[in-house]
Structure formats: structure tokens, C-alpha cells
The first five atom37 places (N, CA, C, CB, O) and aatype in JSON, in Angstrom:
{
  "aatype": [12, 3, 0, 16, 10, 0, 0, 10, 0, 3, 14, 16, 1, 1, 1, 19, 9, 6, 10, 10, 1, 6, 7, 14, 1, 14, 0, 7, 6, 10, 0, 6, 0, 19, 15, 12, 15, 0, 0, 0, 10, 15, 1, 8, 10, 1, 19, 10, 1, 7, 15, 7, 10, 19, 5, 0, 6, 0, 7, 7, 3, 3, 0, 1, 10, 1, 19, 18, 15, 10, 1, 14, 6, 1, 13, 16, 0, 10, 5, 0, 17, 10, 3, 5, 19, 5, 0, 13, 17, 15, 6, 5, 10, 7, 15, 13, 11, 3, 8, 19, 6, 1, 16, 1],
  "atom_mask": [
    [1, 1, 1, 1, 1],
    [1, 1, 1, 1, 1],
    [1, 1, 1, 1, 1],
    [1, 1, 1, 1, 1],
    [1, 1, 1, 1, 1],
    [1, 1, 1, 1, 1],
    [1, 1, 1, 1, 1],
    [1, 1, 1, 1, 1],
    [1, 1, 1, 1, 1],
    [1, 1, 1, 1, 1],
    [1, 1, 1, 1, 1],
    [1, 1, 1, 1, 1],
    [1, 1, 1, 1, 1],
    [1, 1, 1, 1, 1],
    [1, 1, 1, 1, 1],
    [1, 1, 1, 1, 1],
    [1, 1, 1, 1, 1],
    [1, 1, 1, 1, 1],
    [1, 1, 1, 1, 1],
    [1, 1, 1, 1, 1],
    [1, 1, 1, 1, 1],
    [1, 1, 1, 1, 1],
    [1, 1, 1, 0, 1],
    [1, 1, 1, 1, 1],
    [1, 1, 1, 1, 1],
    [1, 1, 1, 1, 1],
    [1, 1, 1, 1, 1],
    [1, 1, 1, 0, 1],
    [1, 1, 1, 1, 1],
    [1, 1, 1, 1, 1],
    [1, 1, 1, 1, 1],
    [1, 1, 1, 1, 1],
    [1, 1, 1, 1, 1],
    [1, 1, 1, 1, 1],
    [1, 1, 1, 1, 1],
    [1, 1, 1, 1, 1],
    [1, 1, 1, 1, 1],
    [1, 1, 1, 1, 1],
    [1, 1, 1, 1, 1],
    [1, 1, 1, 1, 1],
    [1, 1, 1, 1, 1],
    [1, 1, 1, 1, 1],
    [1, 1, 1, 1, 1],
    [1, 1, 1, 1, 1],
    [1, 1, 1, 1, 1],
    [1, 1, 1, 1, 1],
    [1, 1, 1, 1, 1],
    [1, 1, 1, 1, 1],
    [1, 1, 1, 1, 1],
    [1, 1, 1, 0, 1],
    [1, 1, 1, 1, 1],
    [1, 1, 1, 0, 1],
    [1, 1, 1, 1, 1],
    [1, 1, 1, 1, 1],
    [1, 1, 1, 1, 1],
    [1, 1, 1, 1, 1],
    [1, 1, 1, 1, 1],
    [1, 1, 1, 1, 1],
    [1, 1, 1, 0, 1],
    [1, 1, 1, 0, 1],
    [1, 1, 1, 1, 1],
    [1, 1, 1, 1, 1],
    [1, 1, 1, 1, 1],
    [1, 1, 1, 1, 1],
    [1, 1, 1, 1, 1],
    [1, 1, 1, 1, 1],
    [1, 1, 1, 1, 1],
    [1, 1, 1, 1, 1],
    [1, 1, 1, 1, 1],
    [1, 1, 1, 1, 1],
    [1, 1, 1, 1, 1],
    [1, 1, 1, 1, 1],
    [1, 1, 1, 1, 1],
    [1, 1, 1, 1, 1],
    [1, 1, 1, 1, 1],
    [1, 1, 1, 1, 1],
    [1, 1, 1, 1, 1],
    [1, 1, 1, 1, 1],
    [1, 1, 1, 1, 1],
    [1, 1, 1, 1, 1],
    [1, 1, 1, 1, 1],
    [1, 1, 1, 1, 1],
    [1, 1, 1, 1, 1],
    [1, 1, 1, 1, 1],
    [1, 1, 1, 1, 1],
    [1, 1, 1, 1, 1],
    [1, 1, 1, 1, 1],
    [1, 1, 1, 1, 1],
    [1, 1, 1, 1, 1],
    [1, 1, 1, 1, 1],
    [1, 1, 1, 1, 1],
    [1, 1, 1, 1, 1],
    [1, 1, 1, 1, 1],
    [1, 1, 1, 0, 1],
    [1, 1, 1, 1, 1],
    [1, 1, 1, 1, 1],
    [1, 1, 1, 1, 1],
    [1, 1, 1, 1, 1],
    [1, 1, 1, 1, 1],
    [1, 1, 1, 1, 1],
    [1, 1, 1, 1, 1],
    [1, 1, 1, 1, 1],
    [1, 1, 1, 1, 1],
    [1, 1, 1, 1, 1]
  ],
  "atom_positions": [
    [[303.42, 36.45, 61.25], [304.64, 37.13, 61.13], [305.61, 36.08, 60.21], [305.23, 37.49, 62.68], [306.34, 36.69, 59.42]],
    [[305.72, 34.86, 60.2], [306.63, 34.04, 59.43], [306.44, 34.33, 58.1], [306.48, 32.62, 59.65], [307.41, 34.43, 57.34]],
    [[304.96, 34.54, 57.6], [304.87, 34.81, 55.97], [305.31, 36.24, 55.91], [303.23, 34.63, 55.22], [305.95, 36.44, 54.87]],
    [[305.23, 37.06, 56.49], [305.43, 38.33, 56.36], [307.05, 38.35, 56.13], [304.84, 39.14, 57.6], [307.56, 38.81, 55.11]],
    [[307.79, 37.81, 57.21], [309.22, 37.95, 57.03], [309.83, 37.24, 55.81], [309.88, 37.46, 58.23], [310.65, 37.78, 55.06]],
    [[309.34, 35.91, 55.66], [309.48, 35.17, 54.39], [309.34, 36.18, 53.08], [308.33, 34.0, 54.34], [310.29, 36.3, 52.31]],
    [[308.45, 36.68, 52.94], [308.15, 37.33, 51.7], [309.07, 38.6, 51.75], [306.56, 37.67, 51.54], [309.65, 39.03, 50.75]],
    [[309.14, 39.08, 52.84], [310.37, 40.29, 52.77], [311.83, 39.74, 52.53], [310.47, 41.17, 54.29], [312.73, 40.51, 52.19]],
    [[312.03, 38.54, 52.68], [313.37, 38.19, 52.67], [313.97, 38.1, 51.25], [313.51, 36.92, 53.37], [315.14, 37.72, 51.14]],
    [[313.33, 38.4, 50.25], [313.64, 38.39, 48.81], [313.85, 39.81, 48.28], [312.52, 37.7, 48.03], [312.9, 40.58, 48.32]],
    [[315.06, 40.22, 47.75], [315.31, 41.59, 47.35], [314.11, 41.98, 46.45], [316.72, 41.74, 46.59], [313.46, 42.95, 46.83]],
    [[313.76, 41.4, 45.41], [312.65, 41.84, 44.21], [311.51, 42.27, 45.11], [312.11, 40.47, 43.04], [311.07, 43.41, 45.03]],
    [[310.96, 41.25, 46.06], [309.64, 41.64, 46.78], [310.05, 43.1, 47.78], [309.08, 40.13, 47.87], [309.2, 43.98, 47.91]],
    [[311.01, 43.18, 48.25], [311.36, 44.41, 48.85], [311.37, 45.56, 48.13], [312.47, 44.33, 49.37], [310.9, 46.57, 48.64]],
    [[311.94, 45.6, 46.77], [311.88, 46.53, 46.06], [310.26, 46.78, 45.61], [312.85, 46.26, 45.03], [309.77, 47.91, 45.59]],
    [[309.69, 45.84, 45.33], [307.99, 45.84, 44.81], [307.3, 46.73, 45.95], [307.12, 44.02, 44.78], [306.49, 47.6, 45.65]],
    [[307.68, 46.46, 47.28], [307.24, 47.05, 48.43], [307.67, 48.49, 48.35], [307.74, 46.34, 49.64], [306.78, 49.26, 48.71]],
    [[308.82, 49.06, 47.98], [309.36, 50.37, 47.95], [308.66, 50.95, 46.89], [310.84, 50.46, 47.78], [308.36, 52.15, 46.92]],
    [[308.37, 50.21, 45.94], [307.82, 51.13, 44.78], [306.25, 51.47, 45.16], [307.94, 50.29, 43.17], [305.78, 52.58, 44.89]],
    [[305.44, 50.43, 45.82], [304.25, 50.77, 46.23], [304.01, 51.66, 47.41], [303.68, 49.72, 46.41], [302.91, 52.08, 47.74]],
    [[305.07, 51.89, 47.96], [304.97, 53.1, 48.92], [304.75, 54.41, 48.4], [306.13, 53.23, 49.68], [304.16, 55.27, 49.05]],
    [[305.18, 54.58, 47.31], [304.85, 55.93, 46.19], [303.58, 55.7, 46.02], [305.63, 56.02, 44.59], [303.0, 56.79, 46.09]],
    [[302.76, 54.74, 45.81], [301.36, 54.74, 45.5], [300.87, 53.37, 44.78], [0.0, 0.0, 0.0], [301.72, 52.5, 44.55]],
    [[299.75, 53.2, 44.48], [299.38, 51.76, 43.84], [299.74, 52.01, 42.36], [297.63, 51.28, 44.03], [299.71, 53.11, 41.81]],
    [[300.18, 50.57, 41.65], [300.67, 50.43, 40.49], [300.28, 49.19, 39.94], [301.94, 50.6, 40.51], [300.28, 48.16, 40.6]],
    [[299.88, 49.29, 38.47], [299.56, 48.03, 37.8], [300.82, 47.1, 37.82], [299.07, 48.3, 36.32], [301.96, 47.52, 38.03]],
    [[300.53, 45.93, 37.59], [301.48, 44.88, 37.73], [302.52, 45.19, 36.55], [300.77, 43.38, 37.64], [303.71, 45.21, 36.85]],
    [[302.22, 45.39, 35.52], [303.05, 45.54, 34.19], [304.09, 46.69, 34.4], [0.0, 0.0, 0.0], [305.18, 46.64, 33.83]],
    [[303.71, 47.8, 35.3], [304.48, 48.86, 35.65], [305.54, 48.29, 36.37], [303.79, 49.88, 36.37], [306.73, 48.44, 36.09]],
    [[304.96, 47.43, 37.55], [306.02, 47.06, 38.52], [306.99, 46.14, 37.93], [305.44, 46.42, 39.75], [308.16, 46.12, 38.33]],
    [[306.53, 45.35, 36.96], [307.61, 44.22, 36.39], [308.49, 45.17, 35.64], [306.94, 42.9, 35.29], [309.68, 44.91, 35.81]],
    [[308.23, 46.23, 34.85], [309.1, 46.96, 34.12], [310.36, 47.85, 35.1], [308.11, 47.93, 33.26], [311.57, 47.88, 34.89]],
    [[309.79, 48.33, 35.9], [310.69, 49.05, 37.35], [311.51, 47.96, 37.89], [309.61, 49.62, 38.8], [312.55, 48.29, 38.46]],
    [[311.23, 46.77, 37.82], [312.3, 45.66, 38.46], [312.71, 45.06, 37.41], [311.78, 44.54, 39.5], [313.0, 43.88, 37.63]],
    [[312.88, 45.45, 36.22], [313.55, 44.66, 35.12], [313.28, 43.33, 35.07], [314.91, 44.73, 35.17], [314.26, 42.59, 35.02]],
    [[311.85, 42.68, 35.06], [311.47, 41.33, 35.11], [310.26, 41.27, 34.2], [311.2, 40.82, 36.57], [309.52, 42.21, 33.91]],
    [[310.19, 39.95, 33.79], [309.06, 39.84, 32.77], [307.51, 39.71, 33.71], [309.4, 38.31, 31.69], [307.53, 39.31, 34.87]],
    [[306.69, 39.96, 33.26], [305.3, 39.64, 34.01], [305.15, 38.53, 34.71], [304.24, 39.55, 33.2], [304.7, 38.52, 35.85]],
    [[305.58, 37.34, 33.94], [305.53, 36.12, 34.31], [306.09, 35.69, 35.66], [306.08, 35.5, 33.37], [305.6, 34.95, 36.52]],
    [[307.54, 36.53, 35.62], [308.34, 36.16, 36.82], [307.85, 37.03, 37.93], [309.9, 36.34, 36.61], [307.87, 36.53, 39.05]],
    [[307.45, 38.13, 37.81], [307.05, 38.99, 38.9], [305.72, 38.48, 39.34], [307.0, 40.5, 38.49], [305.38, 38.67, 40.51]],
    [[304.95, 37.85, 38.51], [303.71, 37.42, 39.02], [303.95, 36.47, 40.24], [302.9, 36.74, 37.92], [303.24, 36.56, 41.24]],
    [[304.8, 35.7, 40.16], [305.43, 34.65, 41.4], [305.61, 35.66, 42.62], [307.16, 33.83, 40.95], [305.07, 35.45, 43.7]],
    [[306.29, 36.59, 42.41], [306.75, 37.57, 43.69], [305.29, 38.36, 44.09], [308.16, 38.9, 43.15], [305.11, 38.59, 45.29]],
    [[304.56, 38.66, 43.4], [303.17, 39.16, 43.7], [302.19, 38.31, 44.42], [302.55, 39.51, 42.51], [301.41, 38.76, 45.26]],
    [[302.27, 36.94, 44.05], [301.56, 35.9, 44.47], [301.97, 35.8, 46.1], [301.9, 34.58, 43.54], [301.15, 35.77, 47.02]],
    [[303.39, 35.77, 46.24], [303.77, 35.67, 47.62], [303.59, 36.77, 48.3], [305.02, 35.32, 47.81], [303.47, 36.6, 49.51]],
    [[303.53, 37.96, 47.87], [303.29, 39.28, 48.43], [301.9, 39.28, 48.79], [303.62, 40.43, 47.49], [301.59, 39.84, 49.84]],
    [[301.02, 38.74, 48.09], [299.56, 38.86, 48.3], [299.36, 37.79, 49.42], [298.62, 38.57, 46.9], [298.8, 38.15, 50.46]],
    [[299.76, 36.56, 49.28], [299.53, 35.6, 50.35], [300.06, 35.84, 51.74], [0.0, 0.0, 0.0], [299.62, 35.29, 52.75]],
    [[301.11, 36.8, 51.7], [301.66, 37.24, 53.18], [300.62, 38.44, 53.57], [303.47, 37.87, 53.16], [300.68, 38.83, 54.73]],
    [[299.69, 39.04, 52.74], [299.11, 40.01, 53.28], [299.36, 41.33, 53.05], [0.0, 0.0, 0.0], [298.53, 42.22, 53.26]],
    [[300.68, 41.53, 52.56], [301.35, 42.78, 52.47], [300.8, 43.66, 51.27], [302.86, 42.52, 52.33], [300.82, 44.89, 51.29]],
    [[300.37, 42.99, 50.36], [299.65, 43.64, 49.25], [298.34, 43.09, 48.97], [300.41, 43.58, 48.06], [297.99, 41.99, 49.4]],
    [[297.55, 43.92, 48.18], [296.37, 43.5, 47.38], [296.37, 43.89, 46.23], [295.22, 43.84, 47.81], [297.16, 44.75, 45.83]],
    [[295.45, 43.3, 45.47], [295.2, 43.68, 43.85], [293.68, 43.61, 43.82], [295.94, 42.49, 42.6], [292.83, 42.8, 44.18]],
    [[293.72, 44.84, 43.22], [292.29, 45.23, 42.57], [292.14, 45.23, 41.15], [291.88, 46.58, 42.95], [293.16, 45.28, 40.46]],
    [[290.96, 45.19, 40.6], [290.63, 45.2, 39.18], [290.84, 46.63, 38.77], [289.16, 44.68, 38.87], [290.32, 47.54, 39.42]],
    [[291.71, 46.88, 37.53], [292.0, 48.1, 37.23], [291.27, 48.72, 36.01], [0.0, 0.0, 0.0], [291.75, 48.82, 34.88]],
    [[289.94, 49.15, 36.44], [289.34, 49.95, 35.64], [288.29, 48.93, 34.62], [0.0, 0.0, 0.0], [287.54, 48.13, 35.18]],
    [[288.32, 49.02, 33.5], [287.62, 48.49, 32.52], [288.08, 47.05, 31.84], [287.6, 49.51, 31.61], [287.31, 46.35, 31.17]],
    [[289.33, 46.77, 32.11], [290.13, 45.58, 31.7], [290.13, 44.89, 32.95], [291.61, 45.86, 31.11], [290.87, 45.15, 33.9]],
    [[289.19, 43.91, 32.88], [289.37, 42.94, 33.99], [290.62, 42.13, 34.27], [288.44, 42.06, 33.85], [290.79, 41.68, 35.4]],
    [[291.43, 41.92, 33.37], [292.87, 41.37, 33.36], [293.75, 42.31, 34.09], [293.44, 41.17, 31.9], [294.66, 41.85, 34.78]],
    [[293.56, 43.69, 33.99], [294.54, 44.53, 34.73], [294.24, 44.52, 36.19], [294.55, 45.98, 34.23], [293.11, 44.67, 36.67]],
    [[295.38, 44.33, 36.87], [295.36, 44.45, 38.38], [296.39, 45.63, 38.95], [295.78, 42.98, 39.0], [297.54, 45.78, 38.56]],
    [[295.85, 46.3, 39.78], [296.69, 47.28, 40.28], [296.72, 47.01, 41.86], [296.18, 48.73, 39.86], [295.77, 46.82, 42.62]],
    [[298.01, 47.06, 42.12], [298.64, 46.21, 43.44], [298.8, 47.78, 44.34], [300.57, 45.09, 43.06], [299.09, 48.88, 43.86]],
    [[298.54, 47.48, 45.58], [298.5, 48.35, 46.71], [299.05, 47.89, 47.94], [297.27, 48.69, 46.96], [298.96, 46.68, 48.14]],
    [[299.66, 48.66, 48.91], [300.22, 48.1, 50.24], [298.88, 47.96, 51.13], [301.44, 49.2, 51.0], [297.88, 48.66, 51.05]],
    [[299.08, 46.99, 51.92], [297.98, 46.84, 52.98], [298.58, 47.13, 54.49], [297.33, 45.26, 52.91], [299.1, 46.27, 55.2]],
    [[298.41, 48.49, 54.81], [299.31, 48.78, 55.95], [299.04, 48.1, 57.14], [299.31, 50.1, 56.27], [299.86, 48.16, 58.05]],
    [[297.93, 47.42, 57.26], [297.72, 46.56, 58.69], [298.73, 45.67, 58.94], [296.44, 45.7, 58.75], [298.96, 45.41, 60.12]],
    [[299.44, 45.09, 57.98], [300.55, 44.03, 58.06], [301.8, 44.69, 58.52], [300.82, 43.31, 56.66], [302.62, 44.27, 59.33]],
    [[301.81, 45.85, 57.82], [303.29, 46.71, 58.32], [303.1, 47.29, 59.77], [303.7, 48.19, 57.23], [304.07, 47.49, 60.5]],
    [[301.96, 47.52, 60.11], [301.8, 47.96, 61.51], [302.02, 46.84, 62.34], [300.47, 48.55, 61.81], [302.78, 47.01, 63.3]],
    [[301.47, 45.65, 62.17], [301.68, 44.39, 63.16], [303.48, 44.26, 62.86], [300.51, 42.66, 62.58], [304.18, 44.28, 63.87]],
    [[303.94, 44.17, 61.96], [305.41, 43.95, 61.67], [306.26, 45.06, 62.6], [305.72, 44.16, 59.96], [307.28, 44.7, 63.2]],
    [[305.75, 46.45, 62.66], [306.44, 47.44, 63.59], [306.07, 47.04, 64.69], [306.18, 48.85, 63.47], [307.07, 46.8, 65.36]],
    [[304.98, 46.8, 65.34], [304.69, 46.31, 66.49], [305.68, 45.13, 67.11], [303.38, 45.89, 66.31], [306.29, 45.13, 68.18]],
    [[305.63, 44.34, 66.31], [306.78, 42.99, 66.63], [308.43, 43.58, 66.78], [306.76, 41.71, 65.03], [309.19, 43.18, 67.67]],
    [[308.77, 44.5, 65.83], [310.11, 45.12, 65.8], [310.18, 45.99, 66.94], [310.41, 45.9, 64.51], [311.26, 46.04, 67.53]],
    [[309.08, 46.79, 67.43], [309.18, 47.43, 68.71], [309.43, 46.67, 69.94], [308.06, 48.09, 68.91], [310.2, 47.08, 70.81]],
    [[308.76, 45.5, 70.05], [308.97, 44.47, 71.18], [310.37, 43.98, 71.27], [308.05, 43.24, 70.99], [311.03, 43.92, 72.31]],
    [[310.78, 43.62, 70.08], [312.08, 43.19, 69.92], [313.34, 44.26, 70.47], [312.18, 42.91, 68.41], [314.26, 43.94, 71.23]],
    [[313.11, 45.6, 69.86], [313.91, 46.41, 70.34], [313.84, 46.89, 71.85], [313.82, 47.34, 69.53], [314.86, 47.28, 72.44]],
    [[312.83, 46.86, 72.34], [312.58, 47.01, 73.87], [313.24, 45.93, 74.4], [311.09, 47.02, 74.34], [314.03, 46.23, 75.3]],
    [[313.15, 44.64, 74.1], [313.75, 43.69, 74.69], [315.25, 43.9, 74.83], [313.44, 42.57, 74.03], [315.84, 43.87, 75.91]],
    [[315.83, 44.14, 73.63], [317.17, 44.39, 73.64], [317.87, 45.58, 74.27], [317.47, 44.37, 72.49], [319.02, 45.51, 74.71]],
    [[317.0, 46.86, 74.3], [317.38, 47.81, 75.15], [317.53, 47.71, 76.53], [316.71, 48.62, 75.0], [318.37, 48.31, 77.19]],
    [[316.58, 46.85, 77.0], [316.42, 46.41, 78.52], [317.8, 45.47, 78.8], [314.81, 45.43, 78.8], [318.49, 45.69, 79.8]],
    [[318.08, 44.58, 78.01], [319.0, 43.7, 78.35], [320.34, 44.52, 78.03], [318.79, 42.32, 77.58], [321.31, 44.17, 78.7]],
    [[320.57, 45.55, 77.13], [321.84, 46.23, 77.19], [321.85, 47.38, 78.27], [322.17, 46.79, 75.79], [322.92, 47.86, 78.67]],
    [[320.62, 47.81, 78.72], [320.7, 48.53, 79.82], [321.16, 47.87, 81.13], [0.0, 0.0, 0.0], [321.93, 48.41, 81.93]],
    [[320.61, 46.61, 81.26], [320.9, 45.71, 82.39], [322.57, 45.55, 82.38], [320.06, 44.19, 82.19], [323.28, 45.81, 83.36]],
    [[323.01, 45.12, 81.23], [324.39, 44.86, 81.21], [325.12, 46.14, 81.68], [324.83, 44.39, 79.81], [325.94, 46.06, 82.59]],
    [[324.84, 47.34, 81.06], [325.46, 48.49, 81.14], [325.8, 48.75, 82.94], [324.43, 49.64, 80.33], [326.88, 49.0, 83.48]],
    [[324.46, 48.58, 83.56], [324.32, 48.62, 85.04], [325.28, 47.67, 85.67], [322.88, 48.27, 85.49], [326.09, 48.04, 86.53]],
    [[325.2, 46.56, 85.26], [326.14, 45.46, 85.83], [327.73, 45.98, 85.62], [325.86, 43.92, 84.96], [328.53, 45.99, 86.56]],
    [[328.0, 46.3, 84.61], [329.37, 46.73, 84.29], [329.79, 47.87, 85.34], [329.45, 47.27, 82.73], [330.79, 47.7, 86.04]],
    [[329.08, 48.91, 85.42], [329.2, 49.89, 86.03], [329.17, 49.45, 87.57], [328.24, 50.81, 85.56], [329.92, 50.02, 88.36]],
    [[328.49, 48.64, 87.94], [328.59, 48.38, 89.55], [329.74, 47.41, 89.89], [327.16, 47.7, 90.16], [330.12, 47.18, 91.04]],
    [[330.25, 46.87, 88.75], [331.45, 45.86, 89.01], [332.57, 46.6, 88.71], [331.46, 44.51, 88.14], [333.55, 45.86, 88.7]],
    [[332.88, 47.87, 88.44], [334.01, 48.71, 88.24], [334.7, 48.78, 89.48], [333.67, 50.04, 87.75], [335.73, 49.44, 89.58]]
  ]
}
């Protein structure tokens, strides 16, 4: 979870995730979309791959071409954790509401 949250802490990486929600894209297209050089974006893509949020596959005949796509299982795990946090706070706020209503 730490690697996932650390990867998503950067706005450029969040933008890449948003772009990949539309479908797989080559690295060059992602770099152009975020107005960044391929070399600069490669560092962000390395972090996203390391966190397990994206995967890269060879793109056709050119072995140098990498096509990136999302790995849904990481987002499912993140959503499960967020659901647990939300449930905790909903319970806490409900208990506080009950307390305030009892002490009126």
C-alpha cells in the first residue's frame, strides 16, 4: 500500500493513470500528453511499474516500443483499503452523533 500511495502522490503520475484509464498507450504518447520528455517520463513510469499500478508490454515489431496499461488488481486493493478507512470514520461520526443527541 505504501508504494501505491507514494506513486500516486505525484501529479504527473496521477495524470498518467488518468490517461491510461482510457486505454493502453505507448510511452511516447504518454510523454507528449503530459508535456514531458520521454527520458523524464521514464522515471515516472518506472515508479508506476514498481508500485504495480501499471505494466509495460512490447508494442509489436519494435522491441523498443513499450505500451503501458493499468493493472486493475492494485486499484482494487487500494479501493478495499479506502473502504475500510471510510467505514471507520462513518462509525466514529455515527458514535459522535449518538453521543451528542444523548447529551442534549
